TIRO-2110 file (N, C-alpha, C; in Angstrom, 1 decimal):
// TIRO-2110
8.4, -16.3, -19.0, N, 1, A
8.7, -15.4, -17.9, CA, 1, A
10.3, -15.5, -17.7, C, 1, A
10.9, -14.4, -17.6, N, 2, A
12.4, -14.3, -17.5, CA, 2, A
12.7, -14.5, -16.0, C, 2, A
13.8, -15.2, -15.7, N, 3, A
14.3, -15.3, -14.4, CA, 3, A
15.7, -14.8, -14.4, C, 3, A
16.0, -13.9, -13.4, N, 4, A
17.4, -13.4, -13.3, CA, 4, A
17.8, -13.3, -11.9, C, 4, A
19.1, -13.4, -11.6, N, 5, A
19.6, -13.3, -10.2, CA, 5, A
19.7, -11.8, -9.8, C, 5, A
19.9, -11.6, -8.5, N, 6, A
19.9, -10.2, -8.0, CA, 6, A
21.1, -9.4, -8.6, C, 6, A
22.3, -10.0, -8.7, N, 7, A
23.4, -9.2, -9.2, CA, 7, A
23.1, -8.8, -10.7, C, 7, A
22.5, -9.7, -11.5, N, 8, A
22.2, -9.3, -12.9, CA, 8, A
21.1, -8.3, -12.9, C, 8, A
20.1, -8.4, -12.0, N, 9, A
19.0, -7.4, -12.0, CA, 9, A
19.6, -6.0, -11.6, C, 9, A
20.5, -6.0, -10.7, N, 10, A
21.1, -4.7, -10.3, CA, 10, A
21.8, -4.1, -11.5, C, 10, A
22.5, -4.9, -12.2, N, 11, A
23.4, -4.4, -13.3, CA, 11, A
22.5, -3.9, -14.5, C, 11, A
21.3, -4.5, -14.6, N, 12, A
20.5, -4.2, -15.8, CA, 12, A
19.1, -3.8, -15.5, C, 12, A
18.9, -3.1, -14.3, N, 13, A
17.6, -2.7, -13.9, CA, 13, A
16.8, -1.9, -14.9, C, 13, A
17.5, -0.9, -15.5, N, 14, A
16.8, -0.1, -16.5, CA, 14, A
16.3, -0.9, -17.7, C, 14, A
17.1, -1.8, -18.1, N, 15, A
16.7, -2.7, -19.2, CA, 15, A
15.6, -3.6, -18.8, C, 15, A
15.6, -4.2, -17.6, N, 16, A
14.5, -5.0, -17.2, CA, 16, A
13.2, -4.2, -17.0, C, 16, A
13.3, -3.0, -16.5, N, 17, A
12.1, -2.2, -16.4, CA, 17, A
11.5, -1.9, -17.8, C, 17, A
12.3, -1.5, -18.7, N, 18, A
11.8, -1.3, -20.1, CA, 18, A
11.2, -2.5, -20.7, C, 18, A
11.8, -3.7, -20.5, N, 19, A
11.3, -4.9, -21.0, CA, 19, A
9.9, -5.3, -20.4, C, 19, A
9.8, -5.1, -19.1, N, 20, A
8.6, -5.4, -18.4, CA, 20, A
7.4, -4.4, -18.9, C, 20, A
7.8, -3.2, -19.2, N, 21, A
6.8, -2.2, -19.6, CA, 21, A
6.3, -2.6, -21.1, C, 21, A
7.3, -2.9, -21.9, N, 22, A
7.0, -3.2, -23.3, CA, 22, A
6.3, -4.5, -23.5, C, 22, A
6.7, -5.6, -22.8, N, 23, A
6.1, -6.9, -23.1, CA, 23, A
5.0, -7.3, -22.1, C, 23, A
4.9, -6.5, -21.0, N, 24, A
3.9, -6.8, -20.0, CA, 24, A
4.1, -8.2, -19.4, C, 24, A
5.3, -8.7, -19.5, N, 25, A
5.6, -10.0, -18.9, CA, 25, A
6.5, -9.8, -17.7, C, 25, A
6.2, -10.3, -16.5, N, 26, A
6.9, -10.1, -15.3, CA, 26, A
8.3, -10.8, -15.4, C, 26, A
9.2, -10.3, -14.6, N, 27, A
10.6, -10.8, -14.4, CA, 27, A
10.7, -11.3, -13.0, C, 27, A
11.1, -12.6, -12.8, N, 28, A
11.4, -13.1, -11.5, CA, 28, A
12.8, -12.9, -11.1, C, 28, A
13.1, -12.3, -9.9, N, 29, A
14.4, -12.1, -9.4, CA, 29, A
14.7, -13.2, -8.4, C, 29, A
15.8, -13.8, -8.5, N, 30, A
16.1, -14.9, -7.6, CA, 30, A
17.4, -14.7, -6.8, C, 30, A
17.5, -15.5, -5.7, N, 31, A
18.7, -15.4, -4.9, CA, 31, A
19.1, -16.9, -4.6, C, 31, A
20.3, -17.3, -5.0, N, 32, A
20.7, -18.7, -4.8, CA, 32, A
19.8, -19.7, -5.4, C, 32, A
19.3, -19.3, -6.6, N, 33, A
18.4, -20.2, -7.3, CA, 33, A
17.0, -20.2, -6.9, C, 33, A
16.6, -19.5, -5.9, N, 34, A
15.2, -19.4, -5.4, CA, 34, A
14.6, -18.1, -5.7, C, 34, A
13.4, -18.1, -6.2, N, 35, A
12.7, -16.8, -6.5, CA, 35, A
12.5, -16.0, -5.2, C, 35, A
12.7, -14.7, -5.2, N, 36, A
12.5, -13.9, -4.1, CA, 36, A
11.6, -12.7, -4.4, C, 36, A
11.5, -12.3, -5.6, N, 37, A
10.7, -11.1, -6.0, CA, 37, A
10.3, -11.2, -7.4, C, 37, A
9.2, -10.4, -7.7, N, 38, A
8.7, -10.3, -9.1, CA, 38, A
8.7, -8.9, -9.5, C, 38, A
9.2, -8.5, -10.6, N, 39, A
9.2, -7.2, -11.2, CA, 39, A
8.1, -7.2, -12.3, C, 39, A
7.1, -6.3, -12.0, N, 40, A
6.0, -6.2, -13.0, CA, 40, A
5.7, -4.8, -13.3, C, 40, A
5.0, -4.6, -14.4, N, 41, A
4.7, -3.2, -14.9, CA, 41, A
3.6, -2.7, -14.0, C, 41, A
3.7, -1.4, -13.7, N, 42, A
2.6, -0.7, -12.9, CA, 42, A
1.5, -0.3, -13.9, C, 42, A
0.3, -0.7, -13.5, N, 43, A
-0.9, -0.3, -14.3, CA, 43, A
-1.7, 0.7, -13.5, C, 43, A
-1.8, 1.9, -14.1, N, 44, A
-2.7, 2.9, -13.5, CA, 44, A
-4.1, 2.6, -13.9, C, 44, A
-5.0, 2.6, -13.0, N, 45, A
-6.4, 2.4, -13.3, CA, 45, A
-6.9, 3.5, -14.2, C, 45, A
-7.7, 3.1, -15.2, N, 46, A
-8.2, 4.0, -16.2, CA, 46, A
-9.3, 5.0, -15.5, C, 46, A
-10.0, 4.4, -14.5, N, 47, A
-11.0, 5.2, -13.8, CA, 47, A
-10.9, 4.9, -12.3, C, 47, A
-11.3, 5.9, -11.5, N, 48, A
-11.3, 5.6, -10.1, CA, 48, A
-12.2, 4.5, -9.7, C, 48, A
-11.9, 3.8, -8.7, N, 49, A
-12.8, 2.7, -8.2, CA, 49, A
-14.1, 3.2, -7.8, C, 49, A
-15.2, 2.6, -8.2, N, 50, A
-16.5, 3.0, -7.8, CA, 50, A
-17.0, 2.2, -6.6, C, 50, A
-17.4, 2.8, -5.6, N, 51, A
-18.0, 2.1, -4.4, CA, 51, A
-19.4, 1.8, -4.7, C, 51, A
-19.9, 0.8, -4.1, N, 52, A
-21.3, 0.4, -4.3, CA, 52, A
-21.6, -0.8, -3.6, C, 52, A
-22.5, -1.6, -4.1, N, 53, A
-22.9, -2.8, -3.4, CA, 53, A
-24.1, -2.7, -2.5, C, 53, A
-24.3, -3.6, -1.6, N, 54, A
-25.5, -3.6, -0.9, CA, 54, A
-25.6, -2.5, 0.2, C, 54, A
-24.5, -1.9, 0.5, N, 55, A
-24.6, -0.8, 1.5, CA, 55, A
-24.7, 0.6, 0.9, C, 55, A
-24.7, 0.7, -0.5, N, 56, A
-24.8, 2.0, -1.1, CA, 56, A
-26.1, 2.7, -0.7, C, 56, A
-25.9, 4.0, -0.3, N, 57, A
-27.0, 4.8, 0.0, CA, 57, A
-27.6, 4.5, 1.5, C, 57, A
-27.0, 3.6, 2.2, N, 58, A
-27.5, 3.2, 3.5, CA, 58, A
-26.6, 3.8, 4.6, C, 58, A
-25.4, 4.2, 4.3, N, 59, A
-24.5, 4.7, 5.3, CA, 59, A
-24.1, 6.1, 5.0, C, 59, A
-24.1, 6.9, 6.0, N, 60, A
-23.8, 8.3, 5.9, CA, 60, A
-22.7, 8.6, 6.9, C, 60, A
-21.8, 9.6, 6.6, N, 61, A
-20.8, 10.0, 7.5, CA, 61, A
-21.1, 11.4, 8.0, C, 61, A
-21.2, 11.5, 9.3, N, 62, A
-21.5, 12.7, 10.0, CA, 62, A
-20.5, 13.8, 9.6, C, 62, A
-21.0, 15.1, 9.5, N, 63, A
-20.2, 16.2, 9.1, CA, 63, A
-19.1, 16.4, 10.1, C, 63, A
-19.3, 16.1, 11.4, N, 64, A
-18.3, 16.3, 12.4, CA, 64, A
-17.6, 14.9, 12.8, C, 64, A
-17.5, 14.0, 11.8, N, 65, A
-16.9, 12.7, 12.0, CA, 65, A
-15.5, 12.8, 12.7, C, 65, A
-14.7, 13.7, 12.2, N, 66, A
-13.3, 13.8, 12.6, CA, 66, A
-13.1, 14.9, 13.6, C, 66, A
-14.1, 15.4, 14.2, N, 67, A
-13.9, 16.5, 15.2, CA, 67, A
-13.6, 15.8, 16.6, C, 67, A
-13.0, 16.5, 17.4, N, 68, A
-12.5, 15.9, 18.7, CA, 68, A
-13.5, 16.2, 19.8, C, 68, A
-14.0, 15.2, 20.5, N, 69, A
-14.9, 15.3, 21.6, CA, 69, A
-14.0, 15.7, 22.8, C, 69, A
-14.2, 16.9, 23.4, N, 70, A
-13.4, 17.4, 24.5, CA, 70, A
-13.5, 16.5, 25.7, C, 70, A
-14.6, 16.0, 26.0, N, 71, A
-14.8, 15.2, 27.2, CA, 71, A
-14.0, 13.9, 27.1, C, 71, A
-14.0, 13.3, 26.0, N, 72, A
-13.2, 12.0, 25.8, CA, 72, A
-11.7, 12.4, 25.7, C, 72, A
-11.4, 13.5, 25.1, N, 73, A
-10.0, 13.9, 25.0, CA, 73, A
-9.5, 14.2, 26.4, C, 73, A
-10.2, 14.9, 27.2, N, 74, A
-9.8, 15.2, 28.6, CA, 74, A
-9.7, 13.9, 29.4, C, 74, A
-10.6, 13.0, 29.3, N, 75, A
-10.5, 11.7, 30.0, CA, 75, A
-9.3, 10.9, 29.6, C, 75, A
-9.0, 11.0, 28.3, N, 76, A
-7.8, 10.2, 27.8, CA, 76, A
-6.5, 10.8, 28.3, C, 76, A
-6.3, 12.1, 28.2, N, 77, A
-5.1, 12.7, 28.5, CA, 77, A
-4.9, 13.1, 30.0, C, 77, A
-6.0, 13.2, 30.7, N, 78, A
-5.9, 13.6, 32.1, CA, 78, A
-6.5, 12.5, 33.0, C, 78, A
-6.2, 11.3, 32.7, N, 79, A
-6.8, 10.1, 33.4, CA, 79, A
-6.1, 10.0, 34.8, C, 79, A
-6.8, 9.6, 35.8, N, 80, A
-6.2, 9.4, 37.1, CA, 80, A
-5.5, 8.0, 37.2, C, 80, A
-5.7, 7.2, 36.2, N, 81, A
-5.0, 5.9, 36.1, CA, 81, A
-3.5, 6.1, 35.9, C, 81, A
-3.2, 7.1, 35.1, N, 82, A
-1.8, 7.3, 34.8, CA, 82, A
-1.5, 8.8, 35.1, C, 82, A
-1.3, 9.1, 36.4, N, 83, A
-1.1, 10.5, 36.8, CA, 83, A
0.2, 11.0, 36.2, C, 83, A
0.3, 12.3, 36.0, N, 84, A
1.5, 13.0, 35.4, CA, 84, A
2.6, 12.9, 36.4, C, 84, A
3.7, 12.3, 36.0, N, 85, A
4.8, 12.1, 36.9, CA, 85, A
5.8, 13.2, 36.9, C, 85, A
5.5, 14.4, 36.4, N, 86, A
6.5, 15.4, 36.3, CA, 86, A
6.6, 16.2, 37.6, C, 86, A
END
């Protein structure tokens, strides 16, 4: 694993990115001799994550899940606890 300081990393960022992509080996970036960050290659998942497990088929989302309930909205925005001070 390569270790480089911040000023070297700034000066050779393109090179470090290419190296990380080609070798799949991360590069540690340090400051004052202490590691502060890791540069690694981005891996795009080949397939989307599949949900499943013990809850599969047991949970449904209502068609109106994200609709606004007018009574709750009115209570929230027109509460007597915080009267409009205008």
